[in-house]
PDB file of N, CA, C and O in Angstrom:
ATOM      1  N   MET A   1      18.551  29.514  13.743  1.00  0.00           N
ATOM      2  CA  MET A   1      18.913  28.364  14.558  1.00  0.00           C
ATOM      3  C   MET A   1      18.319  27.106  13.941  1.00  0.00           C
ATOM      4  O   MET A   1      17.113  27.049  13.699  1.00  0.00           O
ATOM      5  N   GLN A   2      19.130  26.119  13.689  1.00  0.00           N
ATOM      6  CA  GLN A   2      18.696  24.865  13.075  1.00  0.00           C
ATOM      7  C   GLN A   2      18.489  23.811  14.171  1.00  0.00           C
ATOM      8  O   GLN A   2      19.420  23.475  14.902  1.00  0.00           O
ATOM      9  N   ILE A   3      17.262  23.298  14.275  1.00  0.00           N
ATOM     10  CA  ILE A   3      16.943  22.271  15.265  1.00  0.00           C
ATOM     11  C   ILE A   3      16.931  20.918  14.551  1.00  0.00           C
ATOM     12  O   ILE A   3      16.287  20.785  13.511  1.00  0.00           O
ATOM     13  N   PRO A   4      17.628  19.914  15.085  1.00  0.00           N
ATOM     14  CA  PRO A   4      17.625  18.585  14.440  1.00  0.00           C
ATOM     15  C   PRO A   4      16.216  17.997  14.379  1.00  0.00           C
ATOM     16  O   PRO A   4      15.376  18.288  15.231  1.00  0.00           O
ATOM     17  N   PHE A   5      15.962  17.162  13.357  1.00  0.00           N
ATOM     18  CA  PHE A   5      14.647  16.536  13.177  1.00  0.00           C
ATOM     19  C   PHE A   5      14.144  15.886  14.450  1.00  0.00           C
ATOM     20  O   PHE A   5      12.988  16.065  14.831  1.00  0.00           O
ATOM     21  N   TRP A   6      15.010  15.131  15.107  1.00  0.00           N
ATOM     22  CA  TRP A   6      14.574  14.322  16.250  1.00  0.00           C
ATOM     23  C   TRP A   6      14.209  15.158  17.472  1.00  0.00           C
ATOM     24  O   TRP A   6      13.723  14.620  18.467  1.00  0.00           O
ATOM     25  N   GLU A   7      14.440  16.485  17.406  1.00  0.00           N
ATOM     26  CA  GLU A   7      14.056  17.362  18.516  1.00  0.00           C
ATOM     27  C   GLU A   7      12.885  18.267  18.156  1.00  0.00           C
ATOM     28  O   GLU A   7      12.390  18.994  19.017  1.00  0.00           O
ATOM     29  N   ARG A   8      12.438  18.243  16.926  1.00  0.00           N
ATOM     30  CA  ARG A   8      11.355  19.116  16.481  1.00  0.00           C
ATOM     31  C   ARG A   8      10.004  18.567  16.904  1.00  0.00           C
ATOM     32  O   ARG A   8       9.794  17.355  16.955  1.00  0.00           O
ATOM     33  N   TYR A   9       9.093  19.485  17.205  1.00  0.00           N
ATOM     34  CA  TYR A   9       7.726  19.094  17.549  1.00  0.00           C
ATOM     35  C   TYR A   9       6.957  18.709  16.288  1.00  0.00           C
ATOM     36  O   TYR A   9       6.233  17.713  16.279  1.00  0.00           O
ATOM     37  N   THR A  10       7.114  19.504  15.216  1.00  0.00           N
ATOM     38  CA  THR A  10       6.444  19.202  13.954  1.00  0.00           C
ATOM     39  C   THR A  10       7.460  19.112  12.823  1.00  0.00           C
ATOM     40  O   THR A  10       8.545  19.691  12.882  1.00  0.00           O
ATOM     41  N   LEU A  11       7.076  18.371  11.796  1.00  0.00           N
ATOM     42  CA  LEU A  11       7.909  18.195  10.614  1.00  0.00           C
ATOM     43  C   LEU A  11       7.061  18.476   9.379  1.00  0.00           C
ATOM     44  O   LEU A  11       5.864  18.192   9.359  1.00  0.00           O
ATOM     45  N   THR A  12       7.691  19.035   8.353  1.00  0.00           N
ATOM     46  CA  THR A  12       7.004  19.155   7.072  1.00  0.00           C
ATOM     47  C   THR A  12       6.881  17.751   6.476  1.00  0.00           C
ATOM     48  O   THR A  12       7.483  16.798   6.970  1.00  0.00           O
ATOM     49  N   ILE A  13       6.099  17.642   5.418  1.00  0.00           N
ATOM     50  CA  ILE A  13       5.980  16.357   4.729  1.00  0.00           C
ATOM     51  C   ILE A  13       7.355  15.883   4.264  1.00  0.00           C
ATOM     52  O   ILE A  13       7.690  14.707   4.402  1.00  0.00           O
ATOM     53  N   GLN A  14       8.140  16.791   3.718  1.00  0.00           N
ATOM     54  CA  GLN A  14       9.471  16.433   3.222  1.00  0.00           C
ATOM     55  C   GLN A  14      10.376  15.967   4.362  1.00  0.00           C
ATOM     56  O   GLN A  14      11.083  14.968   4.223  1.00  0.00           O
ATOM     57  N   GLU A  15      10.359  16.677   5.476  1.00  0.00           N
ATOM     58  CA  GLU A  15      11.181  16.295   6.635  1.00  0.00           C
ATOM     59  C   GLU A  15      10.717  14.964   7.219  1.00  0.00           C
ATOM     60  O   GLU A  15      11.533  14.104   7.549  1.00  0.00           O
ATOM     61  N   ALA A  16       9.394  14.801   7.343  1.00  0.00           N
ATOM     62  CA  ALA A  16       8.841  13.553   7.883  1.00  0.00           C
ATOM     63  C   ALA A  16       9.196  12.375   6.975  1.00  0.00           C
ATOM     64  O   ALA A  16       9.458  11.272   7.455  1.00  0.00           O
ATOM     65  N   SER A  17       9.202  12.612   5.681  1.00  0.00           N
ATOM     66  CA  SER A  17       9.569  11.569   4.730  1.00  0.00           C
ATOM     67  C   SER A  17      11.001  11.095   4.976  1.00  0.00           C
ATOM     68  O   SER A  17      11.278   9.896   4.944  1.00  0.00           O
ATOM     69  N   GLN A  18      11.893  12.025   5.215  1.00  0.00           N
ATOM     70  CA  GLN A  18      13.287  11.671   5.489  1.00  0.00           C
ATOM     71  C   GLN A  18      13.418  11.006   6.857  1.00  0.00           C
ATOM     72  O   GLN A  18      14.117  10.003   7.002  1.00  0.00           O
ATOM     73  N   TYR A  19      12.750  11.563   7.847  1.00  0.00           N
ATOM     74  CA  TYR A  19      12.864  11.064   9.221  1.00  0.00           C
ATOM     75  C   TYR A  19      12.312   9.643   9.351  1.00  0.00           C
ATOM     76  O   TYR A  19      12.951   8.769   9.935  1.00  0.00           O
ATOM     77  N   PHE A  20      11.108   9.426   8.797  1.00  0.00           N
ATOM     78  CA  PHE A  20      10.440   8.129   8.948  1.00  0.00           C
ATOM     79  C   PHE A  20      10.761   7.157   7.813  1.00  0.00           C
ATOM     80  O   PHE A  20      10.369   5.991   7.863  1.00  0.00           O
ATOM     81  N   ARG A  21      11.470   7.635   6.796  1.00  0.00           N
ATOM     82  CA  ARG A  21      11.819   6.816   5.631  1.00  0.00           C
ATOM     83  C   ARG A  21      10.560   6.263   4.957  1.00  0.00           C
ATOM     84  O   ARG A  21      10.476   5.087   4.601  1.00  0.00           O
ATOM     85  N   ILE A  22       9.580   7.170   4.798  1.00  0.00           N
ATOM     86  CA  ILE A  22       8.332   6.880   4.107  1.00  0.00           C
ATOM     87  C   ILE A  22       8.253   7.884   2.961  1.00  0.00           C
ATOM     88  O   ILE A  22       8.564   9.061   3.149  1.00  0.00           O
ATOM     89  N   GLY A  23       7.850   7.442   1.803  1.00  0.00           N
ATOM     90  CA  GLY A  23       7.761   8.345   0.658  1.00  0.00           C
ATOM     91  C   GLY A  23       6.806   9.509   0.897  1.00  0.00           C
ATOM     92  O   GLY A  23       5.832   9.389   1.640  1.00  0.00           O
ATOM     93  N   GLU A  24       7.102  10.639   0.253  1.00  0.00           N
ATOM     94  CA  GLU A  24       6.250  11.821   0.407  1.00  0.00           C
ATOM     95  C   GLU A  24       4.826  11.544  -0.050  1.00  0.00           C
ATOM     96  O   GLU A  24       3.874  11.970   0.604  1.00  0.00           O
ATOM     97  N   ASN A  25       4.670  10.836  -1.162  1.00  0.00           N
ATOM     98  CA  ASN A  25       3.318  10.532  -1.654  1.00  0.00           C
ATOM     99  C   ASN A  25       2.552   9.670  -0.655  1.00  0.00           C
ATOM    100  O   ASN A  25       1.360   9.882  -0.434  1.00  0.00           O
ATOM    101  N   LYS A  26       3.236   8.701  -0.055  1.00  0.00           N
ATOM    102  CA  LYS A  26       2.599   7.842   0.956  1.00  0.00           C
ATOM    103  C   LYS A  26       2.177   8.675   2.160  1.00  0.00           C
ATOM    104  O   LYS A  26       1.078   8.496   2.685  1.00  0.00           O
ATOM    105  N   LEU A  27       3.047   9.587   2.601  1.00  0.00           N
ATOM    106  CA  LEU A  27       2.700  10.456   3.739  1.00  0.00           C
ATOM    107  C   LEU A  27       1.507  11.345   3.406  1.00  0.00           C
ATOM    108  O   LEU A  27       0.607  11.521   4.226  1.00  0.00           O
ATOM    109  N   ARG A  28       1.506  11.902   2.201  1.00  0.00           N
ATOM    110  CA  ARG A  28       0.368  12.745   1.798  1.00  0.00           C
ATOM    111  C   ARG A  28      -0.930  11.933   1.785  1.00  0.00           C
ATOM    112  O   ARG A  28      -1.987  12.438   2.163  1.00  0.00           O
ATOM    113  N   LYS A  29      -0.845  10.675   1.349  1.00  0.00           N
ATOM    114  CA  LYS A  29      -2.026   9.806   1.357  1.00  0.00           C
ATOM    115  C   LYS A  29      -2.485   9.537   2.794  1.00  0.00           C
ATOM    116  O   LYS A  29      -3.680   9.591   3.084  1.00  0.00           O
ATOM    117  N   ILE A  30      -1.543   9.251   3.687  1.00  0.00           N
ATOM    118  CA  ILE A  30      -1.880   9.009   5.095  1.00  0.00           C
ATOM    119  C   ILE A  30      -2.560  10.245   5.685  1.00  0.00           C
ATOM    120  O   ILE A  30      -3.562  10.128   6.391  1.00  0.00           O
ATOM    121  N   VAL A  31      -2.013  11.429   5.395  1.00  0.00           N
ATOM    122  CA  VAL A  31      -2.601  12.675   5.900  1.00  0.00           C
ATOM    123  C   VAL A  31      -3.997  12.879   5.318  1.00  0.00           C
ATOM    124  O   VAL A  31      -4.922  13.246   6.042  1.00  0.00           O
ATOM    125  N   SER A  32      -4.155  12.642   4.005  1.00  0.00           N
ATOM    126  CA  SER A  32      -5.469  12.863   3.384  1.00  0.00           C
ATOM    127  C   SER A  32      -6.526  11.898   3.930  1.00  0.00           C
ATOM    128  O   SER A  32      -7.710  12.231   3.974  1.00  0.00           O
ATOM    129  N   GLU A  33      -6.099  10.709   4.342  1.00  0.00           N
ATOM    130  CA  GLU A  33      -7.033   9.735   4.918  1.00  0.00           C
ATOM    131  C   GLU A  33      -7.265   9.956   6.404  1.00  0.00           C
ATOM    132  O   GLU A  33      -8.171   9.361   6.988  1.00  0.00           O
ATOM    133  N   ASN A  34      -6.451  10.809   7.021  1.00  0.00           N
ATOM    134  CA  ASN A  34      -6.541  11.065   8.469  1.00  0.00           C
ATOM    135  C   ASN A  34      -6.460  12.559   8.745  1.00  0.00           C
ATOM    136  O   ASN A  34      -5.689  12.987   9.605  1.00  0.00           O
ATOM    137  N   LYS A  35      -7.252  13.365   8.022  1.00  0.00           N
ATOM    138  CA  LYS A  35      -7.156  14.832   8.105  1.00  0.00           C
ATOM    139  C   LYS A  35      -7.370  15.375   9.516  1.00  0.00           C
ATOM    140  O   LYS A  35      -6.804  16.409   9.871  1.00  0.00           O
ATOM    141  N   ASP A  36      -8.168  14.698  10.313  1.00  0.00           N
ATOM    142  CA  ASP A  36      -8.457  15.174  11.672  1.00  0.00           C
ATOM    143  C   ASP A  36      -7.667  14.429  12.746  1.00  0.00           C
ATOM    144  O   ASP A  36      -7.957  14.559  13.935  1.00  0.00           O
ATOM    145  N   ALA A  37      -6.681  13.658  12.333  1.00  0.00           N
ATOM    146  CA  ALA A  37      -5.890  12.877  13.288  1.00  0.00           C
ATOM    147  C   ALA A  37      -5.078  13.802  14.188  1.00  0.00           C
ATOM    148  O   ALA A  37      -4.745  14.925  13.808  1.00  0.00           O
ATOM    149  N   ASP A  38      -4.765  13.313  15.385  1.00  0.00           N
ATOM    150  CA  ASP A  38      -4.015  14.147  16.330  1.00  0.00           C
ATOM    151  C   ASP A  38      -2.560  14.337  15.921  1.00  0.00           C
ATOM    152  O   ASP A  38      -1.870  15.170  16.510  1.00  0.00           O
ATOM    153  N   PHE A  39      -2.068  13.588  14.924  1.00  0.00           N
ATOM    154  CA  PHE A  39      -0.679  13.765  14.494  1.00  0.00           C
ATOM    155  C   PHE A  39      -0.541  14.789  13.364  1.00  0.00           C
ATOM    156  O   PHE A  39       0.569  15.050  12.899  1.00  0.00           O
ATOM    157  N   VAL A  40      -1.673  15.378  12.914  1.00  0.00           N
ATOM    158  CA  VAL A  40      -1.634  16.379  11.849  1.00  0.00           C
ATOM    159  C   VAL A  40      -1.956  17.753  12.427  1.00  0.00           C
ATOM    160  O   VAL A  40      -2.954  17.933  13.125  1.00  0.00           O
ATOM    161  N   LEU A  41      -1.093  18.714  12.124  1.00  0.00           N
ATOM    162  CA  LEU A  41      -1.326  20.117  12.480  1.00  0.00           C
ATOM    163  C   LEU A  41      -1.366  20.885  11.173  1.00  0.00           C
ATOM    164  O   LEU A  41      -0.406  20.859  10.403  1.00  0.00           O
ATOM    165  N   TRP A  42      -2.466  21.563  10.920  1.00  0.00           N
ATOM    166  CA  TRP A  42      -2.617  22.290   9.663  1.00  0.00           C
ATOM    167  C   TRP A  42      -2.112  23.715   9.821  1.00  0.00           C
ATOM    168  O   TRP A  42      -2.518  24.434  10.734  1.00  0.00           O
ATOM    169  N   ASN A  43      -1.225  24.113   8.923  1.00  0.00           N
ATOM    170  CA  ASN A  43      -0.729  25.487   8.827  1.00  0.00           C
ATOM    171  C   ASN A  43      -1.319  26.035   7.535  1.00  0.00           C
ATOM    172  O   ASN A  43      -0.680  25.991   6.483  1.00  0.00           O
ATOM    173  N   GLY A  44      -2.540  26.552   7.619  1.00  0.00           N
ATOM    174  CA  GLY A  44      -3.279  26.921   6.412  1.00  0.00           C
ATOM    175  C   GLY A  44      -3.670  25.644   5.692  1.00  0.00           C
ATOM    176  O   GLY A  44      -4.416  24.826   6.231  1.00  0.00           O
ATOM    177  N   THR A  45      -3.168  25.469   4.472  1.00  0.00           N
ATOM    178  CA  THR A  45      -3.456  24.246   3.715  1.00  0.00           C
ATOM    179  C   THR A  45      -2.293  23.268   3.764  1.00  0.00           C
ATOM    180  O   THR A  45      -2.343  22.207   3.142  1.00  0.00           O
ATOM    181  N   ARG A  46      -1.255  23.617   4.494  1.00  0.00           N
ATOM    182  CA  ARG A  46      -0.069  22.756   4.580  1.00  0.00           C
ATOM    183  C   ARG A  46      -0.080  21.923   5.855  1.00  0.00           C
ATOM    184  O   ARG A  46      -0.136  22.461   6.960  1.00  0.00           O
ATOM    185  N   PRO A  47      -0.026  20.607   5.688  1.00  0.00           N
ATOM    186  CA  PRO A  47       0.000  19.766   6.887  1.00  0.00           C
ATOM    187  C   PRO A  47       1.394  19.715   7.507  1.00  0.00           C
ATOM    188  O   PRO A  47       2.400  19.661   6.800  1.00  0.00           O
ATOM    189  N   GLN A  48       1.434  19.732   8.808  1.00  0.00           N
ATOM    190  CA  GLN A  48       2.654  19.505   9.575  1.00  0.00           C
ATOM    191  C   GLN A  48       2.432  18.205  10.343  1.00  0.00           C
ATOM    192  O   GLN A  48       1.338  17.955  10.849  1.00  0.00           O
ATOM    193  N   ILE A  49       3.457  17.393  10.426  1.00  0.00           N
ATOM    194  CA  ILE A  49       3.363  16.116  11.130  1.00  0.00           C
ATOM    195  C   ILE A  49       3.909  16.295  12.541  1.00  0.00           C
ATOM    196  O   ILE A  49       5.063  16.685  12.719  1.00  0.00           O
ATOM    197  N   LYS A  50       3.086  16.013  13.538  1.00  0.00           N
ATOM    198  CA  LYS A  50       3.560  16.034  14.929  1.00  0.00           C
ATOM    199  C   LYS A  50       4.370  14.752  15.134  1.00  0.00           C
ATOM    200  O   LYS A  50       3.827  13.647  15.164  1.00  0.00           O
ATOM    201  N   ARG A  51       5.671  14.933  15.273  1.00  0.00           N
ATOM    202  CA  ARG A  51       6.620  13.820  15.240  1.00  0.00           C
ATOM    203  C   ARG A  51       6.279  12.706  16.219  1.00  0.00           C
ATOM    204  O   ARG A  51       6.112  11.560  15.800  1.00  0.00           O
ATOM    205  N   THR A  52       6.171  13.008  17.509  1.00  0.00           N
ATOM    206  CA  THR A  52       5.967  11.943  18.501  1.00  0.00           C
ATOM    207  C   THR A  52       4.601  11.286  18.358  1.00  0.00           C
ATOM    208  O   THR A  52       4.466  10.081  18.571  1.00  0.00           O
ATOM    209  N   LYS A  53       3.581  12.073  17.999  1.00  0.00           N
ATOM    210  CA  LYS A  53       2.253  11.484  17.820  1.00  0.00           C
ATOM    211  C   LYS A  53       2.224  10.579  16.576  1.00  0.00           C
ATOM    212  O   LYS A  53       1.551   9.548  16.571  1.00  0.00           O
ATOM    213  N   PHE A  54       2.954  10.969  15.532  1.00  0.00           N
ATOM    214  CA  PHE A  54       3.014  10.111  14.347  1.00  0.00           C
ATOM    215  C   PHE A  54       3.810   8.849  14.645  1.00  0.00           C
ATOM    216  O   PHE A  54       3.499   7.781  14.117  1.00  0.00           O
ATOM    217  N   GLU A  55       4.832   8.959  15.485  1.00  0.00           N
ATOM    218  CA  GLU A  55       5.580   7.763  15.897  1.00  0.00           C
ATOM    219  C   GLU A  55       4.633   6.773  16.571  1.00  0.00           C
ATOM    220  O   GLU A  55       4.684   5.574  16.295  1.00  0.00           O
ATOM    221  N   ARG A  56       3.766   7.276  17.457  1.00  0.00           N
ATOM    222  CA  ARG A  56       2.794   6.400  18.125  1.00  0.00           C
ATOM    223  C   ARG A  56       1.816   5.797  17.129  1.00  0.00           C
ATOM    224  O   ARG A  56       1.456   4.625  17.238  1.00  0.00           O
ATOM    225  N   PHE A  57       1.384   6.597  16.155  1.00  0.00           N
ATOM    226  CA  PHE A  57       0.467   6.112  15.119  1.00  0.00           C
ATOM    227  C   PHE A  57       1.111   4.968  14.342  1.00  0.00           C
ATOM    228  O   PHE A  57       0.470   3.943  14.108  1.00  0.00           O
ATOM    229  N   VAL A  58       2.362   5.129  13.943  1.00  0.00           N
ATOM    230  CA  VAL A  58       3.078   4.088  13.205  1.00  0.00           C
ATOM    231  C   VAL A  58       3.247   2.843  14.070  1.00  0.00           C
ATOM    232  O   VAL A  58       3.058   1.724  13.595  1.00  0.00           O
ATOM    233  N   ASP A  59       3.606   3.036  15.346  1.00  0.00           N
ATOM    234  CA  ASP A  59       3.753   1.899  16.257  1.00  0.00           C
ATOM    235  C   ASP A  59       2.441   1.135  16.406  1.00  0.00           C
ATOM    236  O   ASP A  59       2.433  -0.096  16.442  1.00  0.00           O
ATOM    237  N   GLN A  60       1.328   1.872  16.492  1.00  0.00           N
ATOM    238  CA  GLN A  60       0.012   1.233  16.624  1.00  0.00           C
ATOM    239  C   GLN A  60      -0.308   0.426  15.372  1.00  0.00           C
ATOM    240  O   GLN A  60      -0.811  -0.693  15.472  1.00  0.00           O
ATOM    241  N   LEU A  61      -0.023   0.977  14.191  1.00  0.00           N
ATOM    242  CA  LEU A  61      -0.261   0.239  12.950  1.00  0.00           C
ATOM    243  C   LEU A  61       0.569  -1.030  12.909  1.00  0.00           C
ATOM    244  O   LEU A  61       0.101  -2.080  12.470  1.00  0.00           O
ATOM    245  N   GLU A  62       1.804  -0.922  13.372  1.00  0.00           N
ATOM    246  CA  GLU A  62       2.690  -2.082  13.371  1.00  0.00           C
ATOM    247  C   GLU A  62       2.149  -3.175  14.285  1.00  0.00           C
ATOM    248  O   GLU A  62       2.143  -4.348  13.912  1.00  0.00           O
ATOM    249  N   SER A  63       1.692  -2.798  15.491  1.00  0.00           N
ATOM    250  CA  SER A  63       1.185  -3.815  16.419  1.00  0.00           C
ATOM    251  C   SER A  63      -0.131  -4.402  15.915  1.00  0.00           C
ATOM    252  O   SER A  63      -0.377  -5.594  16.101  1.00  0.00           O
ATOM    253  N   GLU A  64      -0.988  -3.587  15.278  1.00  0.00           N
ATOM    254  CA  GLU A  64      -2.228  -4.104  14.705  1.00  0.00           C
ATOM    255  C   GLU A  64      -1.923  -5.074  13.573  1.00  0.00           C
ATOM    256  O   GLU A  64      -2.605  -6.087  13.412  1.00  0.00           O
ATOM    257  N   SER A  65      -0.895  -4.760  12.788  1.00  0.00           N
ATOM    258  CA  SER A  65      -0.502  -5.633  11.687  1.00  0.00           C
ATOM    259  C   SER A  65      -0.009  -6.977  12.220  1.00  0.00           C
ATOM    260  O   SER A  65      -0.340  -8.028  11.671  1.00  0.00           O
ATOM    261  N   ARG A  66       0.781  -6.938  13.289  1.00  0.00           N
ATOM    262  CA  ARG A  66       1.262  -8.185  13.897  1.00  0.00           C
ATOM    263  C   ARG A  66       0.107  -9.005  14.433  1.00  0.00           C
ATOM    264  O   ARG A  66       0.062 -10.221  14.247  1.00  0.00           O
ATOM    265  N   LEU A  67      -0.826  -8.343  15.099  1.00  0.00           N
ATOM    266  CA  LEU A  67      -1.991  -9.032  15.651  1.00  0.00           C
ATOM    267  C   LEU A  67      -2.800  -9.676  14.535  1.00  0.00           C
ATOM    268  O   LEU A  67      -3.237 -10.817  14.681  1.00  0.00           O
ATOM    269  N   TRP A  68      -3.013  -8.971  13.415  1.00  0.00           N
ATOM    270  CA  TRP A  68      -3.734  -9.523  12.274  1.00  0.00           C
ATOM    271  C   TRP A  68      -3.015 -10.758  11.753  1.00  0.00           C
ATOM    272  O   TRP A  68      -3.655 -11.766  11.452  1.00  0.00           O
ATOM    273  N   TYR A  69      -1.701 -10.692  11.644  1.00  0.00           N
ATOM    274  CA  TYR A  69      -0.921 -11.828  11.147  1.00  0.00           C
ATOM    275  C   TYR A  69      -1.073 -13.035  12.083  1.00  0.00           C
ATOM    276  O   TYR A  69      -1.270 -14.156  11.615  1.00  0.00           O
ATOM    277  N   ILE A  70      -0.983 -12.814  13.383  1.00  0.00           N
ATOM    278  CA  ILE A  70      -1.099 -13.904  14.361  1.00  0.00           C
ATOM    279  C   ILE A  70      -2.492 -14.525  14.302  1.00  0.00           C
ATOM    280  O   ILE A  70      -2.625 -15.749  14.296  1.00  0.00           O
ATOM    281  N   GLU A  71      -3.531 -13.688  14.258  1.00  0.00           N
ATOM    282  CA  GLU A  71      -4.901 -14.203  14.205  1.00  0.00           C
ATOM    283  C   GLU A  71      -5.117 -15.046  12.951  1.00  0.00           C
ATOM    284  O   GLU A  71      -5.723 -16.115  13.016  1.00  0.00           O
ATOM    285  N   ASN A  72      -4.623 -14.565  11.810  1.00  0.00           N
ATOM    286  CA  ASN A  72      -4.801 -15.326  10.566  1.00  0.00           C
ATOM    287  C   ASN A  72      -3.988 -16.604  10.569  1.00  0.00           C
ATOM    288  O   ASN A  72      -4.442 -17.622  10.046  1.00  0.00           O
ATOM    289  N   ALA A  73      -2.809 -16.577  11.140  1.00  0.00           N
ATOM    290  CA  ALA A  73      -2.002 -17.799  11.231  1.00  0.00           C
ATOM    291  C   ALA A  73      -2.716 -18.832  12.090  1.00  0.00           C
ATOM    292  O   ALA A  73      -2.691 -20.024  11.783  1.00  0.00           O
ATOM    293  N   MET A  74      -3.359 -18.372  13.176  1.00  0.00           N
ATOM    294  CA  MET A  74      -4.099 -19.294  14.044  1.00  0.00           C
ATOM    295  C   MET A  74      -5.291 -19.881  13.290  1.00  0.00           C
ATOM    296  O   MET A  74      -5.563 -21.076  13.410  1.00  0.00           O
ATOM    297  N   LEU A  75      -5.998 -19.070  12.523  1.00  0.00           N
ATOM    298  CA  LEU A  75      -7.145 -19.562  11.756  1.00  0.00           C
ATOM    299  C   LEU A  75      -6.712 -20.600  10.726  1.00  0.00           C
ATOM    300  O   LEU A  75      -7.383 -21.616  10.545  1.00  0.00           O
ATOM    301  N   ILE A  76      -5.613 -20.351  10.064  1.00  0.00           N
ATOM    302  CA  ILE A  76      -5.092 -21.313   9.079  1.00  0.00           C
ATOM    303  C   ILE A  76      -4.744 -22.627   9.772  1.00  0.00           C
ATOM    304  O   ILE A  76      -5.051 -23.706   9.263  1.00  0.00           O
ATOM    305  N   PHE A  77      -4.106 -22.532  10.931  1.00  0.00           N
ATOM    306  CA  PHE A  77      -3.737 -23.728  11.686  1.00  0.00           C
ATOM    307  C   PHE A  77      -4.985 -24.518  12.070  1.00  0.00           C
ATOM    308  O   PHE A  77      -5.024 -25.736  11.898  1.00  0.00           O
ATOM    309  N   ILE A  78      -5.997 -23.840  12.585  1.00  0.00           N
ATOM    310  CA  ILE A  78      -7.235 -24.506  12.991  1.00  0.00           C
ATOM    311  C   ILE A  78      -7.917 -25.143  11.781  1.00  0.00           C
ATOM    312  O   ILE A  78      -8.381 -26.281  11.854  1.00  0.00           O
ATOM    313  N   PHE A  79      -7.977 -24.413  10.676  1.00  0.00           N
ATOM    314  CA  PHE A  79      -8.598 -24.927   9.458  1.00  0.00           C
ATOM    315  C   PHE A  79      -7.886 -26.195   8.984  1.00  0.00           C
ATOM    316  O   PHE A  79      -8.536 -27.172   8.609  1.00  0.00           O
ATOM    317  N   ARG A  80      -6.586 -26.178   9.002  1.00  0.00           N
ATOM    318  CA  ARG A  80      -5.818 -27.347   8.547  1.00  0.00           C
ATOM    319  C   ARG A  80      -5.997 -28.542   9.481  1.00  0.00           C
ATOM    320  O   ARG A  80      -5.934 -29.689   9.039  1.00  0.00           O
ATOM    321  N   GLN A  81      -6.219 -28.281  10.767  1.00  0.00           N
ATOM    322  CA  GLN A  81      -6.416 -29.371  11.726  1.00  0.00           C
ATOM    323  C   GLN A  81      -7.744 -30.083  11.450  1.00  0.00           C
ATOM    324  O   GLN A  81      -7.879 -31.282  11.693  1.00  0.00           O
ATOM    325  N   LYS A  82      -8.725 -29.325  10.937  1.00  0.00           N
ATOM    326  CA  LYS A  82     -10.041 -29.907  10.689  1.00  0.00           C
ATOM    327  C   LYS A  82     -10.093 -30.725   9.402  1.00  0.00           C
ATOM    328  O   LYS A  82     -11.020 -31.513   9.213  1.00  0.00           O
ATOM    329  N   GLU A  83      -9.120 -30.553   8.520  1.00  0.00           N
ATOM    330  CA  GLU A  83      -9.122 -31.290   7.243  1.00  0.00           C
ATOM    331  C   GLU A  83      -8.804 -32.743   7.429  1.00  0.00           C
ATOM    332  O   GLU A  83      -8.767 -33.496   6.456  1.00  0.00           O
TER     333      GLU A  83
END
């Protein structure tokens, strides 16, 4: 029985790469930097990506990135006002 990616609980690195449109090497790096993260399930030495938890992880990174951009834009604005 073949279950579509969007209904699977876990994905292999290759499947996650296709689903999230992130390169396999980038995913392996993310996993190696977050070995104990809640979005990683280890099957022996093979990592499985918990789809919904990784979606939340990506969303959190995106919102943190936006917040960083806004904070830096505000600092630049303040700095320029003082010149």
